[in-house]
Structures are given as structure tokens and as C-alpha cells.
N, C-alpha and C positions, 0 to 999 in steps of 0.2 A: 707220755714219755715212750721214747723207743728203746728197745733193748737189742743189742747186737752181740750174739754169742760167737766167739771165736774159738775154734779148735785147731790145736797145733797138729800139723800133719807129721807122721812118723815115717811114711813111705817114700818120701822124696828127699833125697840128700841135697845138701847145699850145693849150688853151682859154683864152680871155681871161676876165677877171673879168667877171661879169654875162651870160656866154653863156648861151643858152637851153639847157635840159636836152636830153640826147639822146633820141631816140625810144625809148620802152620804159622809160625811167628813172622810178622810182617818184615821184609827185608828192605834195606836202603836201596833205592833205585839209583844207579849210577848215572842215568840220563835225566834225573829229576831236574838238575840245575840247568842243563841245556834246554829242556823243554820250557822251564819257566823263563829263560832268556828269550826263547823263540816267541812265546806268548806276549812278551812285553815289546818285541821289535816294532819300530815304526811309530812310536809315541811322539817323537819330535821330527817327523818326515818333513824335510825341506828346511829345517832351522839351520841357521849359519852361526857356527861357534868359533871364536878364536881362542885357542888354548896357549897360554903363556906357560913356558917351562923354564924354571930357575935352577941355579946350581946346587940343588940339594941331591943327597944320595937317593932320595925317593923318586928322582926323575925317571928312573927306569919303569916305574909304575905307570907313568903318564903314557906310556905306549899302549897299555891295556885300556886306559881311559879313552884314548883315541879309537881303538877298535870298537869298544862298547858303545860310544856315542854314535859311530857309523852304523852299528848294528841297529840302533835306534832311529836311523834315517837321517842323522844330521850330516851336514857338510862341515868338515873341520879344517882349519887352517892352523899351523903352529908357528909361534913366535918363541925363539930361544934367547936366552942371555948368553954372553960369552962363556960364563962359567958352566952353563948347562952343556954347551958344545964340547967341553972338555971331558964331560962324562959320557954322553951319548952322541953319535955322529948325526948331524941334521939329515943326512940321507936316510937314516933309519925312520925318522919320523915322516919324511917325504913318502917313503914306501908304504908306510902304515896309513897315512892320512889321504894319499893320493893327490896332494897339493905341494907346491913348493914351499920351503920353510924360510921364513924371515929371520935373518940372524944379524944383519948389518945394514944400516942406513946408507953407508958411503961407498960400498964396493960396487964396481960395474955390473956384477952379476945380479945385483938387485935392480928393480925396475926403475925407480927413482927416489930421490930423497923425500918425496911426500908419500912414500908407500904406507907409512903408518896412518896417514889420513885415510887412504883408500880402505885399509883394513878396518879402521874404526867405523866407516860409514857402511861397510859390508855386513858387519857382524850384528847378530840379535843379542849375543851374550858374550862377555869376556870372562873366561874361566882361567885362573892361574893355580896350577897344581904341579909340583909343590910351589909354596910361596916361602921363600927364605926370609930371614930377619932383614937382610940387607935390602932386598926389593921391597919388602913391606915398609921400610923406612923411606925409601925413595918415593913410593906411593903416598905416604903420609905427609912428606915434606914438599911434594910437588917437583921433585927433580926429574929431569928428562935427559938422561945420559945414555940411553940404549934404546933399541926399538920397542921394547916392552913397556918401559916407564913412560916413553914418549906416546906410545899407543894409548896407555891408560889415561893420560891427560886429555887425549883427543876423543876419547869415547864417552858418549853420554847415555849409554844403555845400562842394563843391570851388569853388576860385576860380582863374581863369586870366587872365593879364594880358599885354598886349603893349605894352611900353614904347616910347615914341617921343619923342626930344628931341635936342638939340644934342650933338655928340660929347663936348665938354668937360663938359657937364652930366651925361652918361651915366657918364662915367668919374670924376667927382668923388667924393671919399671919402665924403661924405655920402649920395650915391645909392648907391654901392656897399654902404655899411653898411646903408641901408634895404632894399636887395634881399636882403641876407644875412639881415636879420631876418625878412622876409616869407617867404623860402624855408624858413627854419627853423619857421615857423608853418604850412607846408603849402601856401603859394600857389605855383602853377606859372607859370613865365615862358616866354614864347615870345621867343627872343633877336631884337633888331632886326637889320635888314639893314645892310650898309655901302654907301655910295654917296654921291651928291650930295644934300645936304640942302636944305630950303627956304631956309636962310639963305645957301645958296651955297657953304658948306664941304663937304668930302669926308671921310666917316668913318662910324663906326658910330653908329646912331641912327634910321634909317628904320624905320618900323613894318613888321613882317613882312608878307609877301605875304598877300593875302586867302585864297588856297587853303591856305596853311600854317596860318593861324588856324582855318580850317573844319576841316581834318584833325586839329588838336590838340583842338578841341571834340569831334569825333566819337570820337577815341581815348579821351578821358576818359569820355564818357557811355556808351561801349560796352565799357568796360574790365571784364575778368573777372579772377579771381585763380587760375584752375585750375592754372597753371604757377608759382605763387609758390614760391620756394625752389629753383627750378630754373635752372641756368646753361646757356644755349644758346650754342654757338660756331658761327658761320655764315660761309661764304665767299661772295663775290659778285664779279661783274664779270670783266673780262678781265685778262690780264697782258701785259707788254710785254718782249720780248727785244731788247735793244740790238744793233744792228749796227755803228753809229758814233754820233758825237754827234748826228747829224741824223736817223737813220733807225732803225726797230725793226720786229720781226715782231709782229703782234698779231691780233686777231679783232674783229669788231663787237659783242661782247657788250655789252648795256646795263646789266647788273647788276639790272634791275627784279625779277627773281624773288627773288633773295637779299634784296634791300631789302624787298620786300613780306612775305617770311617773317619778317625781323628785326622789322619794325613789328608784325606779328600776334602774335609770340612775347611782345614787350614789352607789348602791349595785354593779353595774358592773364597778366601778372604775372611772367614770367621776366626774369632779368637776362641781357642779350644782348650778346655781343661779336661785331662784324661785321668780318671781315678783308676788306677791299675793295681791288680793283684800280682803276685809273684810270676814273672814271665821272663824269657830270655831274649825278648825283642829289643831292638834299639828304639829309643824315643823318636816319634815322628818329628821331622823338622818343623820348627815353629810352634810346637805344642807344649803346654805347661803340663807335666806329669806329676800327679800326686800318688806316690806309692803307699800301698796298704797291704796288710796280710790277711786279717780276719774279716769275717762278714760285718761284725760290729764296727771295725775301723772303717770299712767301706761305707757303711750306713752313715756314720758320723761325718765323714768326708763330704758325702753327697748333700746331707742335711745342711751343712755349713755354707755350701756354695749354690744350692739350687735357686734361691731367690734372685741371684745375679744372672741366671742363665735364661736364654730365650729358647733354647732347644735342649731337651734331655733325651739321651739315648742310652739305654741300659743293655749292654751286651755281655756284662760279666756273667760268669757261671757261679753264682753264689751258693755256698753250702746250704743244704737243706736242713742239716743237723749240726749241732755242737755238743760236745760232751758235757754231761751234767756237772762233772768235776774234773779239774785239771791237776794231775799229779805233779808235785814240786820236783819229784825224783823220777828218774827212768823206772817204769814198771818192769819188774823182773819176770822173766819166762817162768811158767810153771808147767808141770806135765799134765795138768788137767785143763778145765774149761775156764776161759777168761770172758767176763761179762762187762761190756761197756755200756753205761746208761747215757742216753743221748737226750 
């Protein structure tokens, strides 16, 4: 049994909110994100992507999607619905992508009525972000009434979509049925975020973050099948051992290594189960995440699944100690010594 003796310090006053960091405390690096982006550049060098932009308010975020995809080395062509052109001028996307924007199959400014065929044969991936309920319904029912829906029918490669709409519209039975139909045909979805929507309501329906969209594109275009048929069981993150309802023993593990391995295994075709302690990371695309808190919960989750796994990777920072007793009430502070038996 280990005994941890805690002494309350009396010489250090509590820090107020907004206080300046102590000398020597690590500071956030404002260039960290730019360095991360630079390190990722070129992962899809030479890949050709058609980006469909529909008439959702999130269309302005698609400009950043174009920029990030080009940072990664992709050649991007943009196709806009008429509603999308009411929100953002096609010239803006042309300047951002470096390519003409396809908006109308019948105007003399466009090359020919069969331009949608040329785009379909050119592209390695069709990405639609944002995808409105209207365009989703067109895709699901095979309607070809504009350049984007016609291109969708003519394209036989991977299709990735990022829905964006009001929560009630997103959860409507018709939308759910359309998503199910498209999923069964191989269309891959990037789930929308929850939060405050453009209409002022709060709920699911915000288009996924730009980085999430870019990572999904990279995952599809760099996907291999060398681990197809393999089931990988991976652990990640810290565990928390409860002391009382307000306190626990843990460690600062971020879980990044385990999540990165899970994402890579999935990219290579494996079926991946990720048993994860409490982290702030988004679940990797195509990975089944089993959330746990304590070391015992992680142990039980792994034991239940290990017989079905072909590959076991243990990256979690599991606690070395657990309290001998867990208080049902918050332990009150005392002026003297506090002893924890582990």
C-alpha cells in the first residue's frame, strides 16, 4: 500500500482568474498552428478535387476549405449552385482556387453542355461542403437539374459531403432517409457540429470544421487497404481514479499517439476499436470509440474485446495507483496533514 501525504501550503495565495502566468510556465506559441499546417502540406500533392458549394450560409467557410486543400497540394475546381452564387460571387472562388468556376451548363461563358462530364472524368474526389437538404434530396433521388447534381450522377469516384442545415431539417425523417440512401450507395458523410446556428437556434447542423473536412479528404485520397480484414484494438489517453465526487488522480496524457495510430490503422483498411480515457480529441474518422474513465473500466473494456482483435496496441497512460477508499462526499480541507492511502 502506498501512502501519499499532502501538506496544504500557506505561503502561496490563490491565483485570481486572468492572472499572468508564473515565470517559467509554458506559453502558447502563436505560430504553433501555422507550423502544424506547414508540416502537413503536400499530403495530397497532385490530387484533383471538385468542390461543390451549395446555398447554405456556411458557404463562406468553403473558401477556407479551398485554401487548405491547395496548401496540401491538391488542384481544386469549384462547382456552385445558383443559390450559392447568391451568397458568394463565383469570382471569389475562382481567385481562391486558381480555376474557372462552373455555375451554369447553358450559358455561352461555359465551355460546353458536357462540361459536367469533363469535370467528372477529371476529378479524383467529389467534395460537397456545405451540403444543403435540397441538394441532398436531389442526390438521393437522382435529379439532374443543375451542374452539381448532374456532375454527381456522372461521377463514379469517392464522394464526401458535409451537411449543414437547421437542426429540425437535419433530423427530419425525409433528410434521415436521404442520408441513409446515400450512405448505402457509398457516399461518405462528415457529421455536422452542434452549436448556435445561423438562425439563432442551438443544435446539430453546423458544417464541420474546415480542418475536419480537410483531414477527411486526406484520409480518403491516401487510403490503402493493406490492413483490410484486420481488427485493431487500441487504447489511448489517461485514466482517472476518483478520490471523492470533486477530485481524482490522473496524468496529463493527451491521447494524441493512440488517436493518431487509430486513424492511420483505419486509413489502411483496418476495423479499429479505440478504448479511450477522457481526452479533448475528436474521434478519428471510421473508428469505433469506447469511452472509459478509470483503469478498471479500461481493463474490462479491453478484456471484452481482445478475443476479436488481430492487433493490440496499448498507448493509454493507465494510472499506477487508485485510492484505497473513495469518499462519497467531498473531503473537506483541514489545516493539518491529509493522508491518502493508495
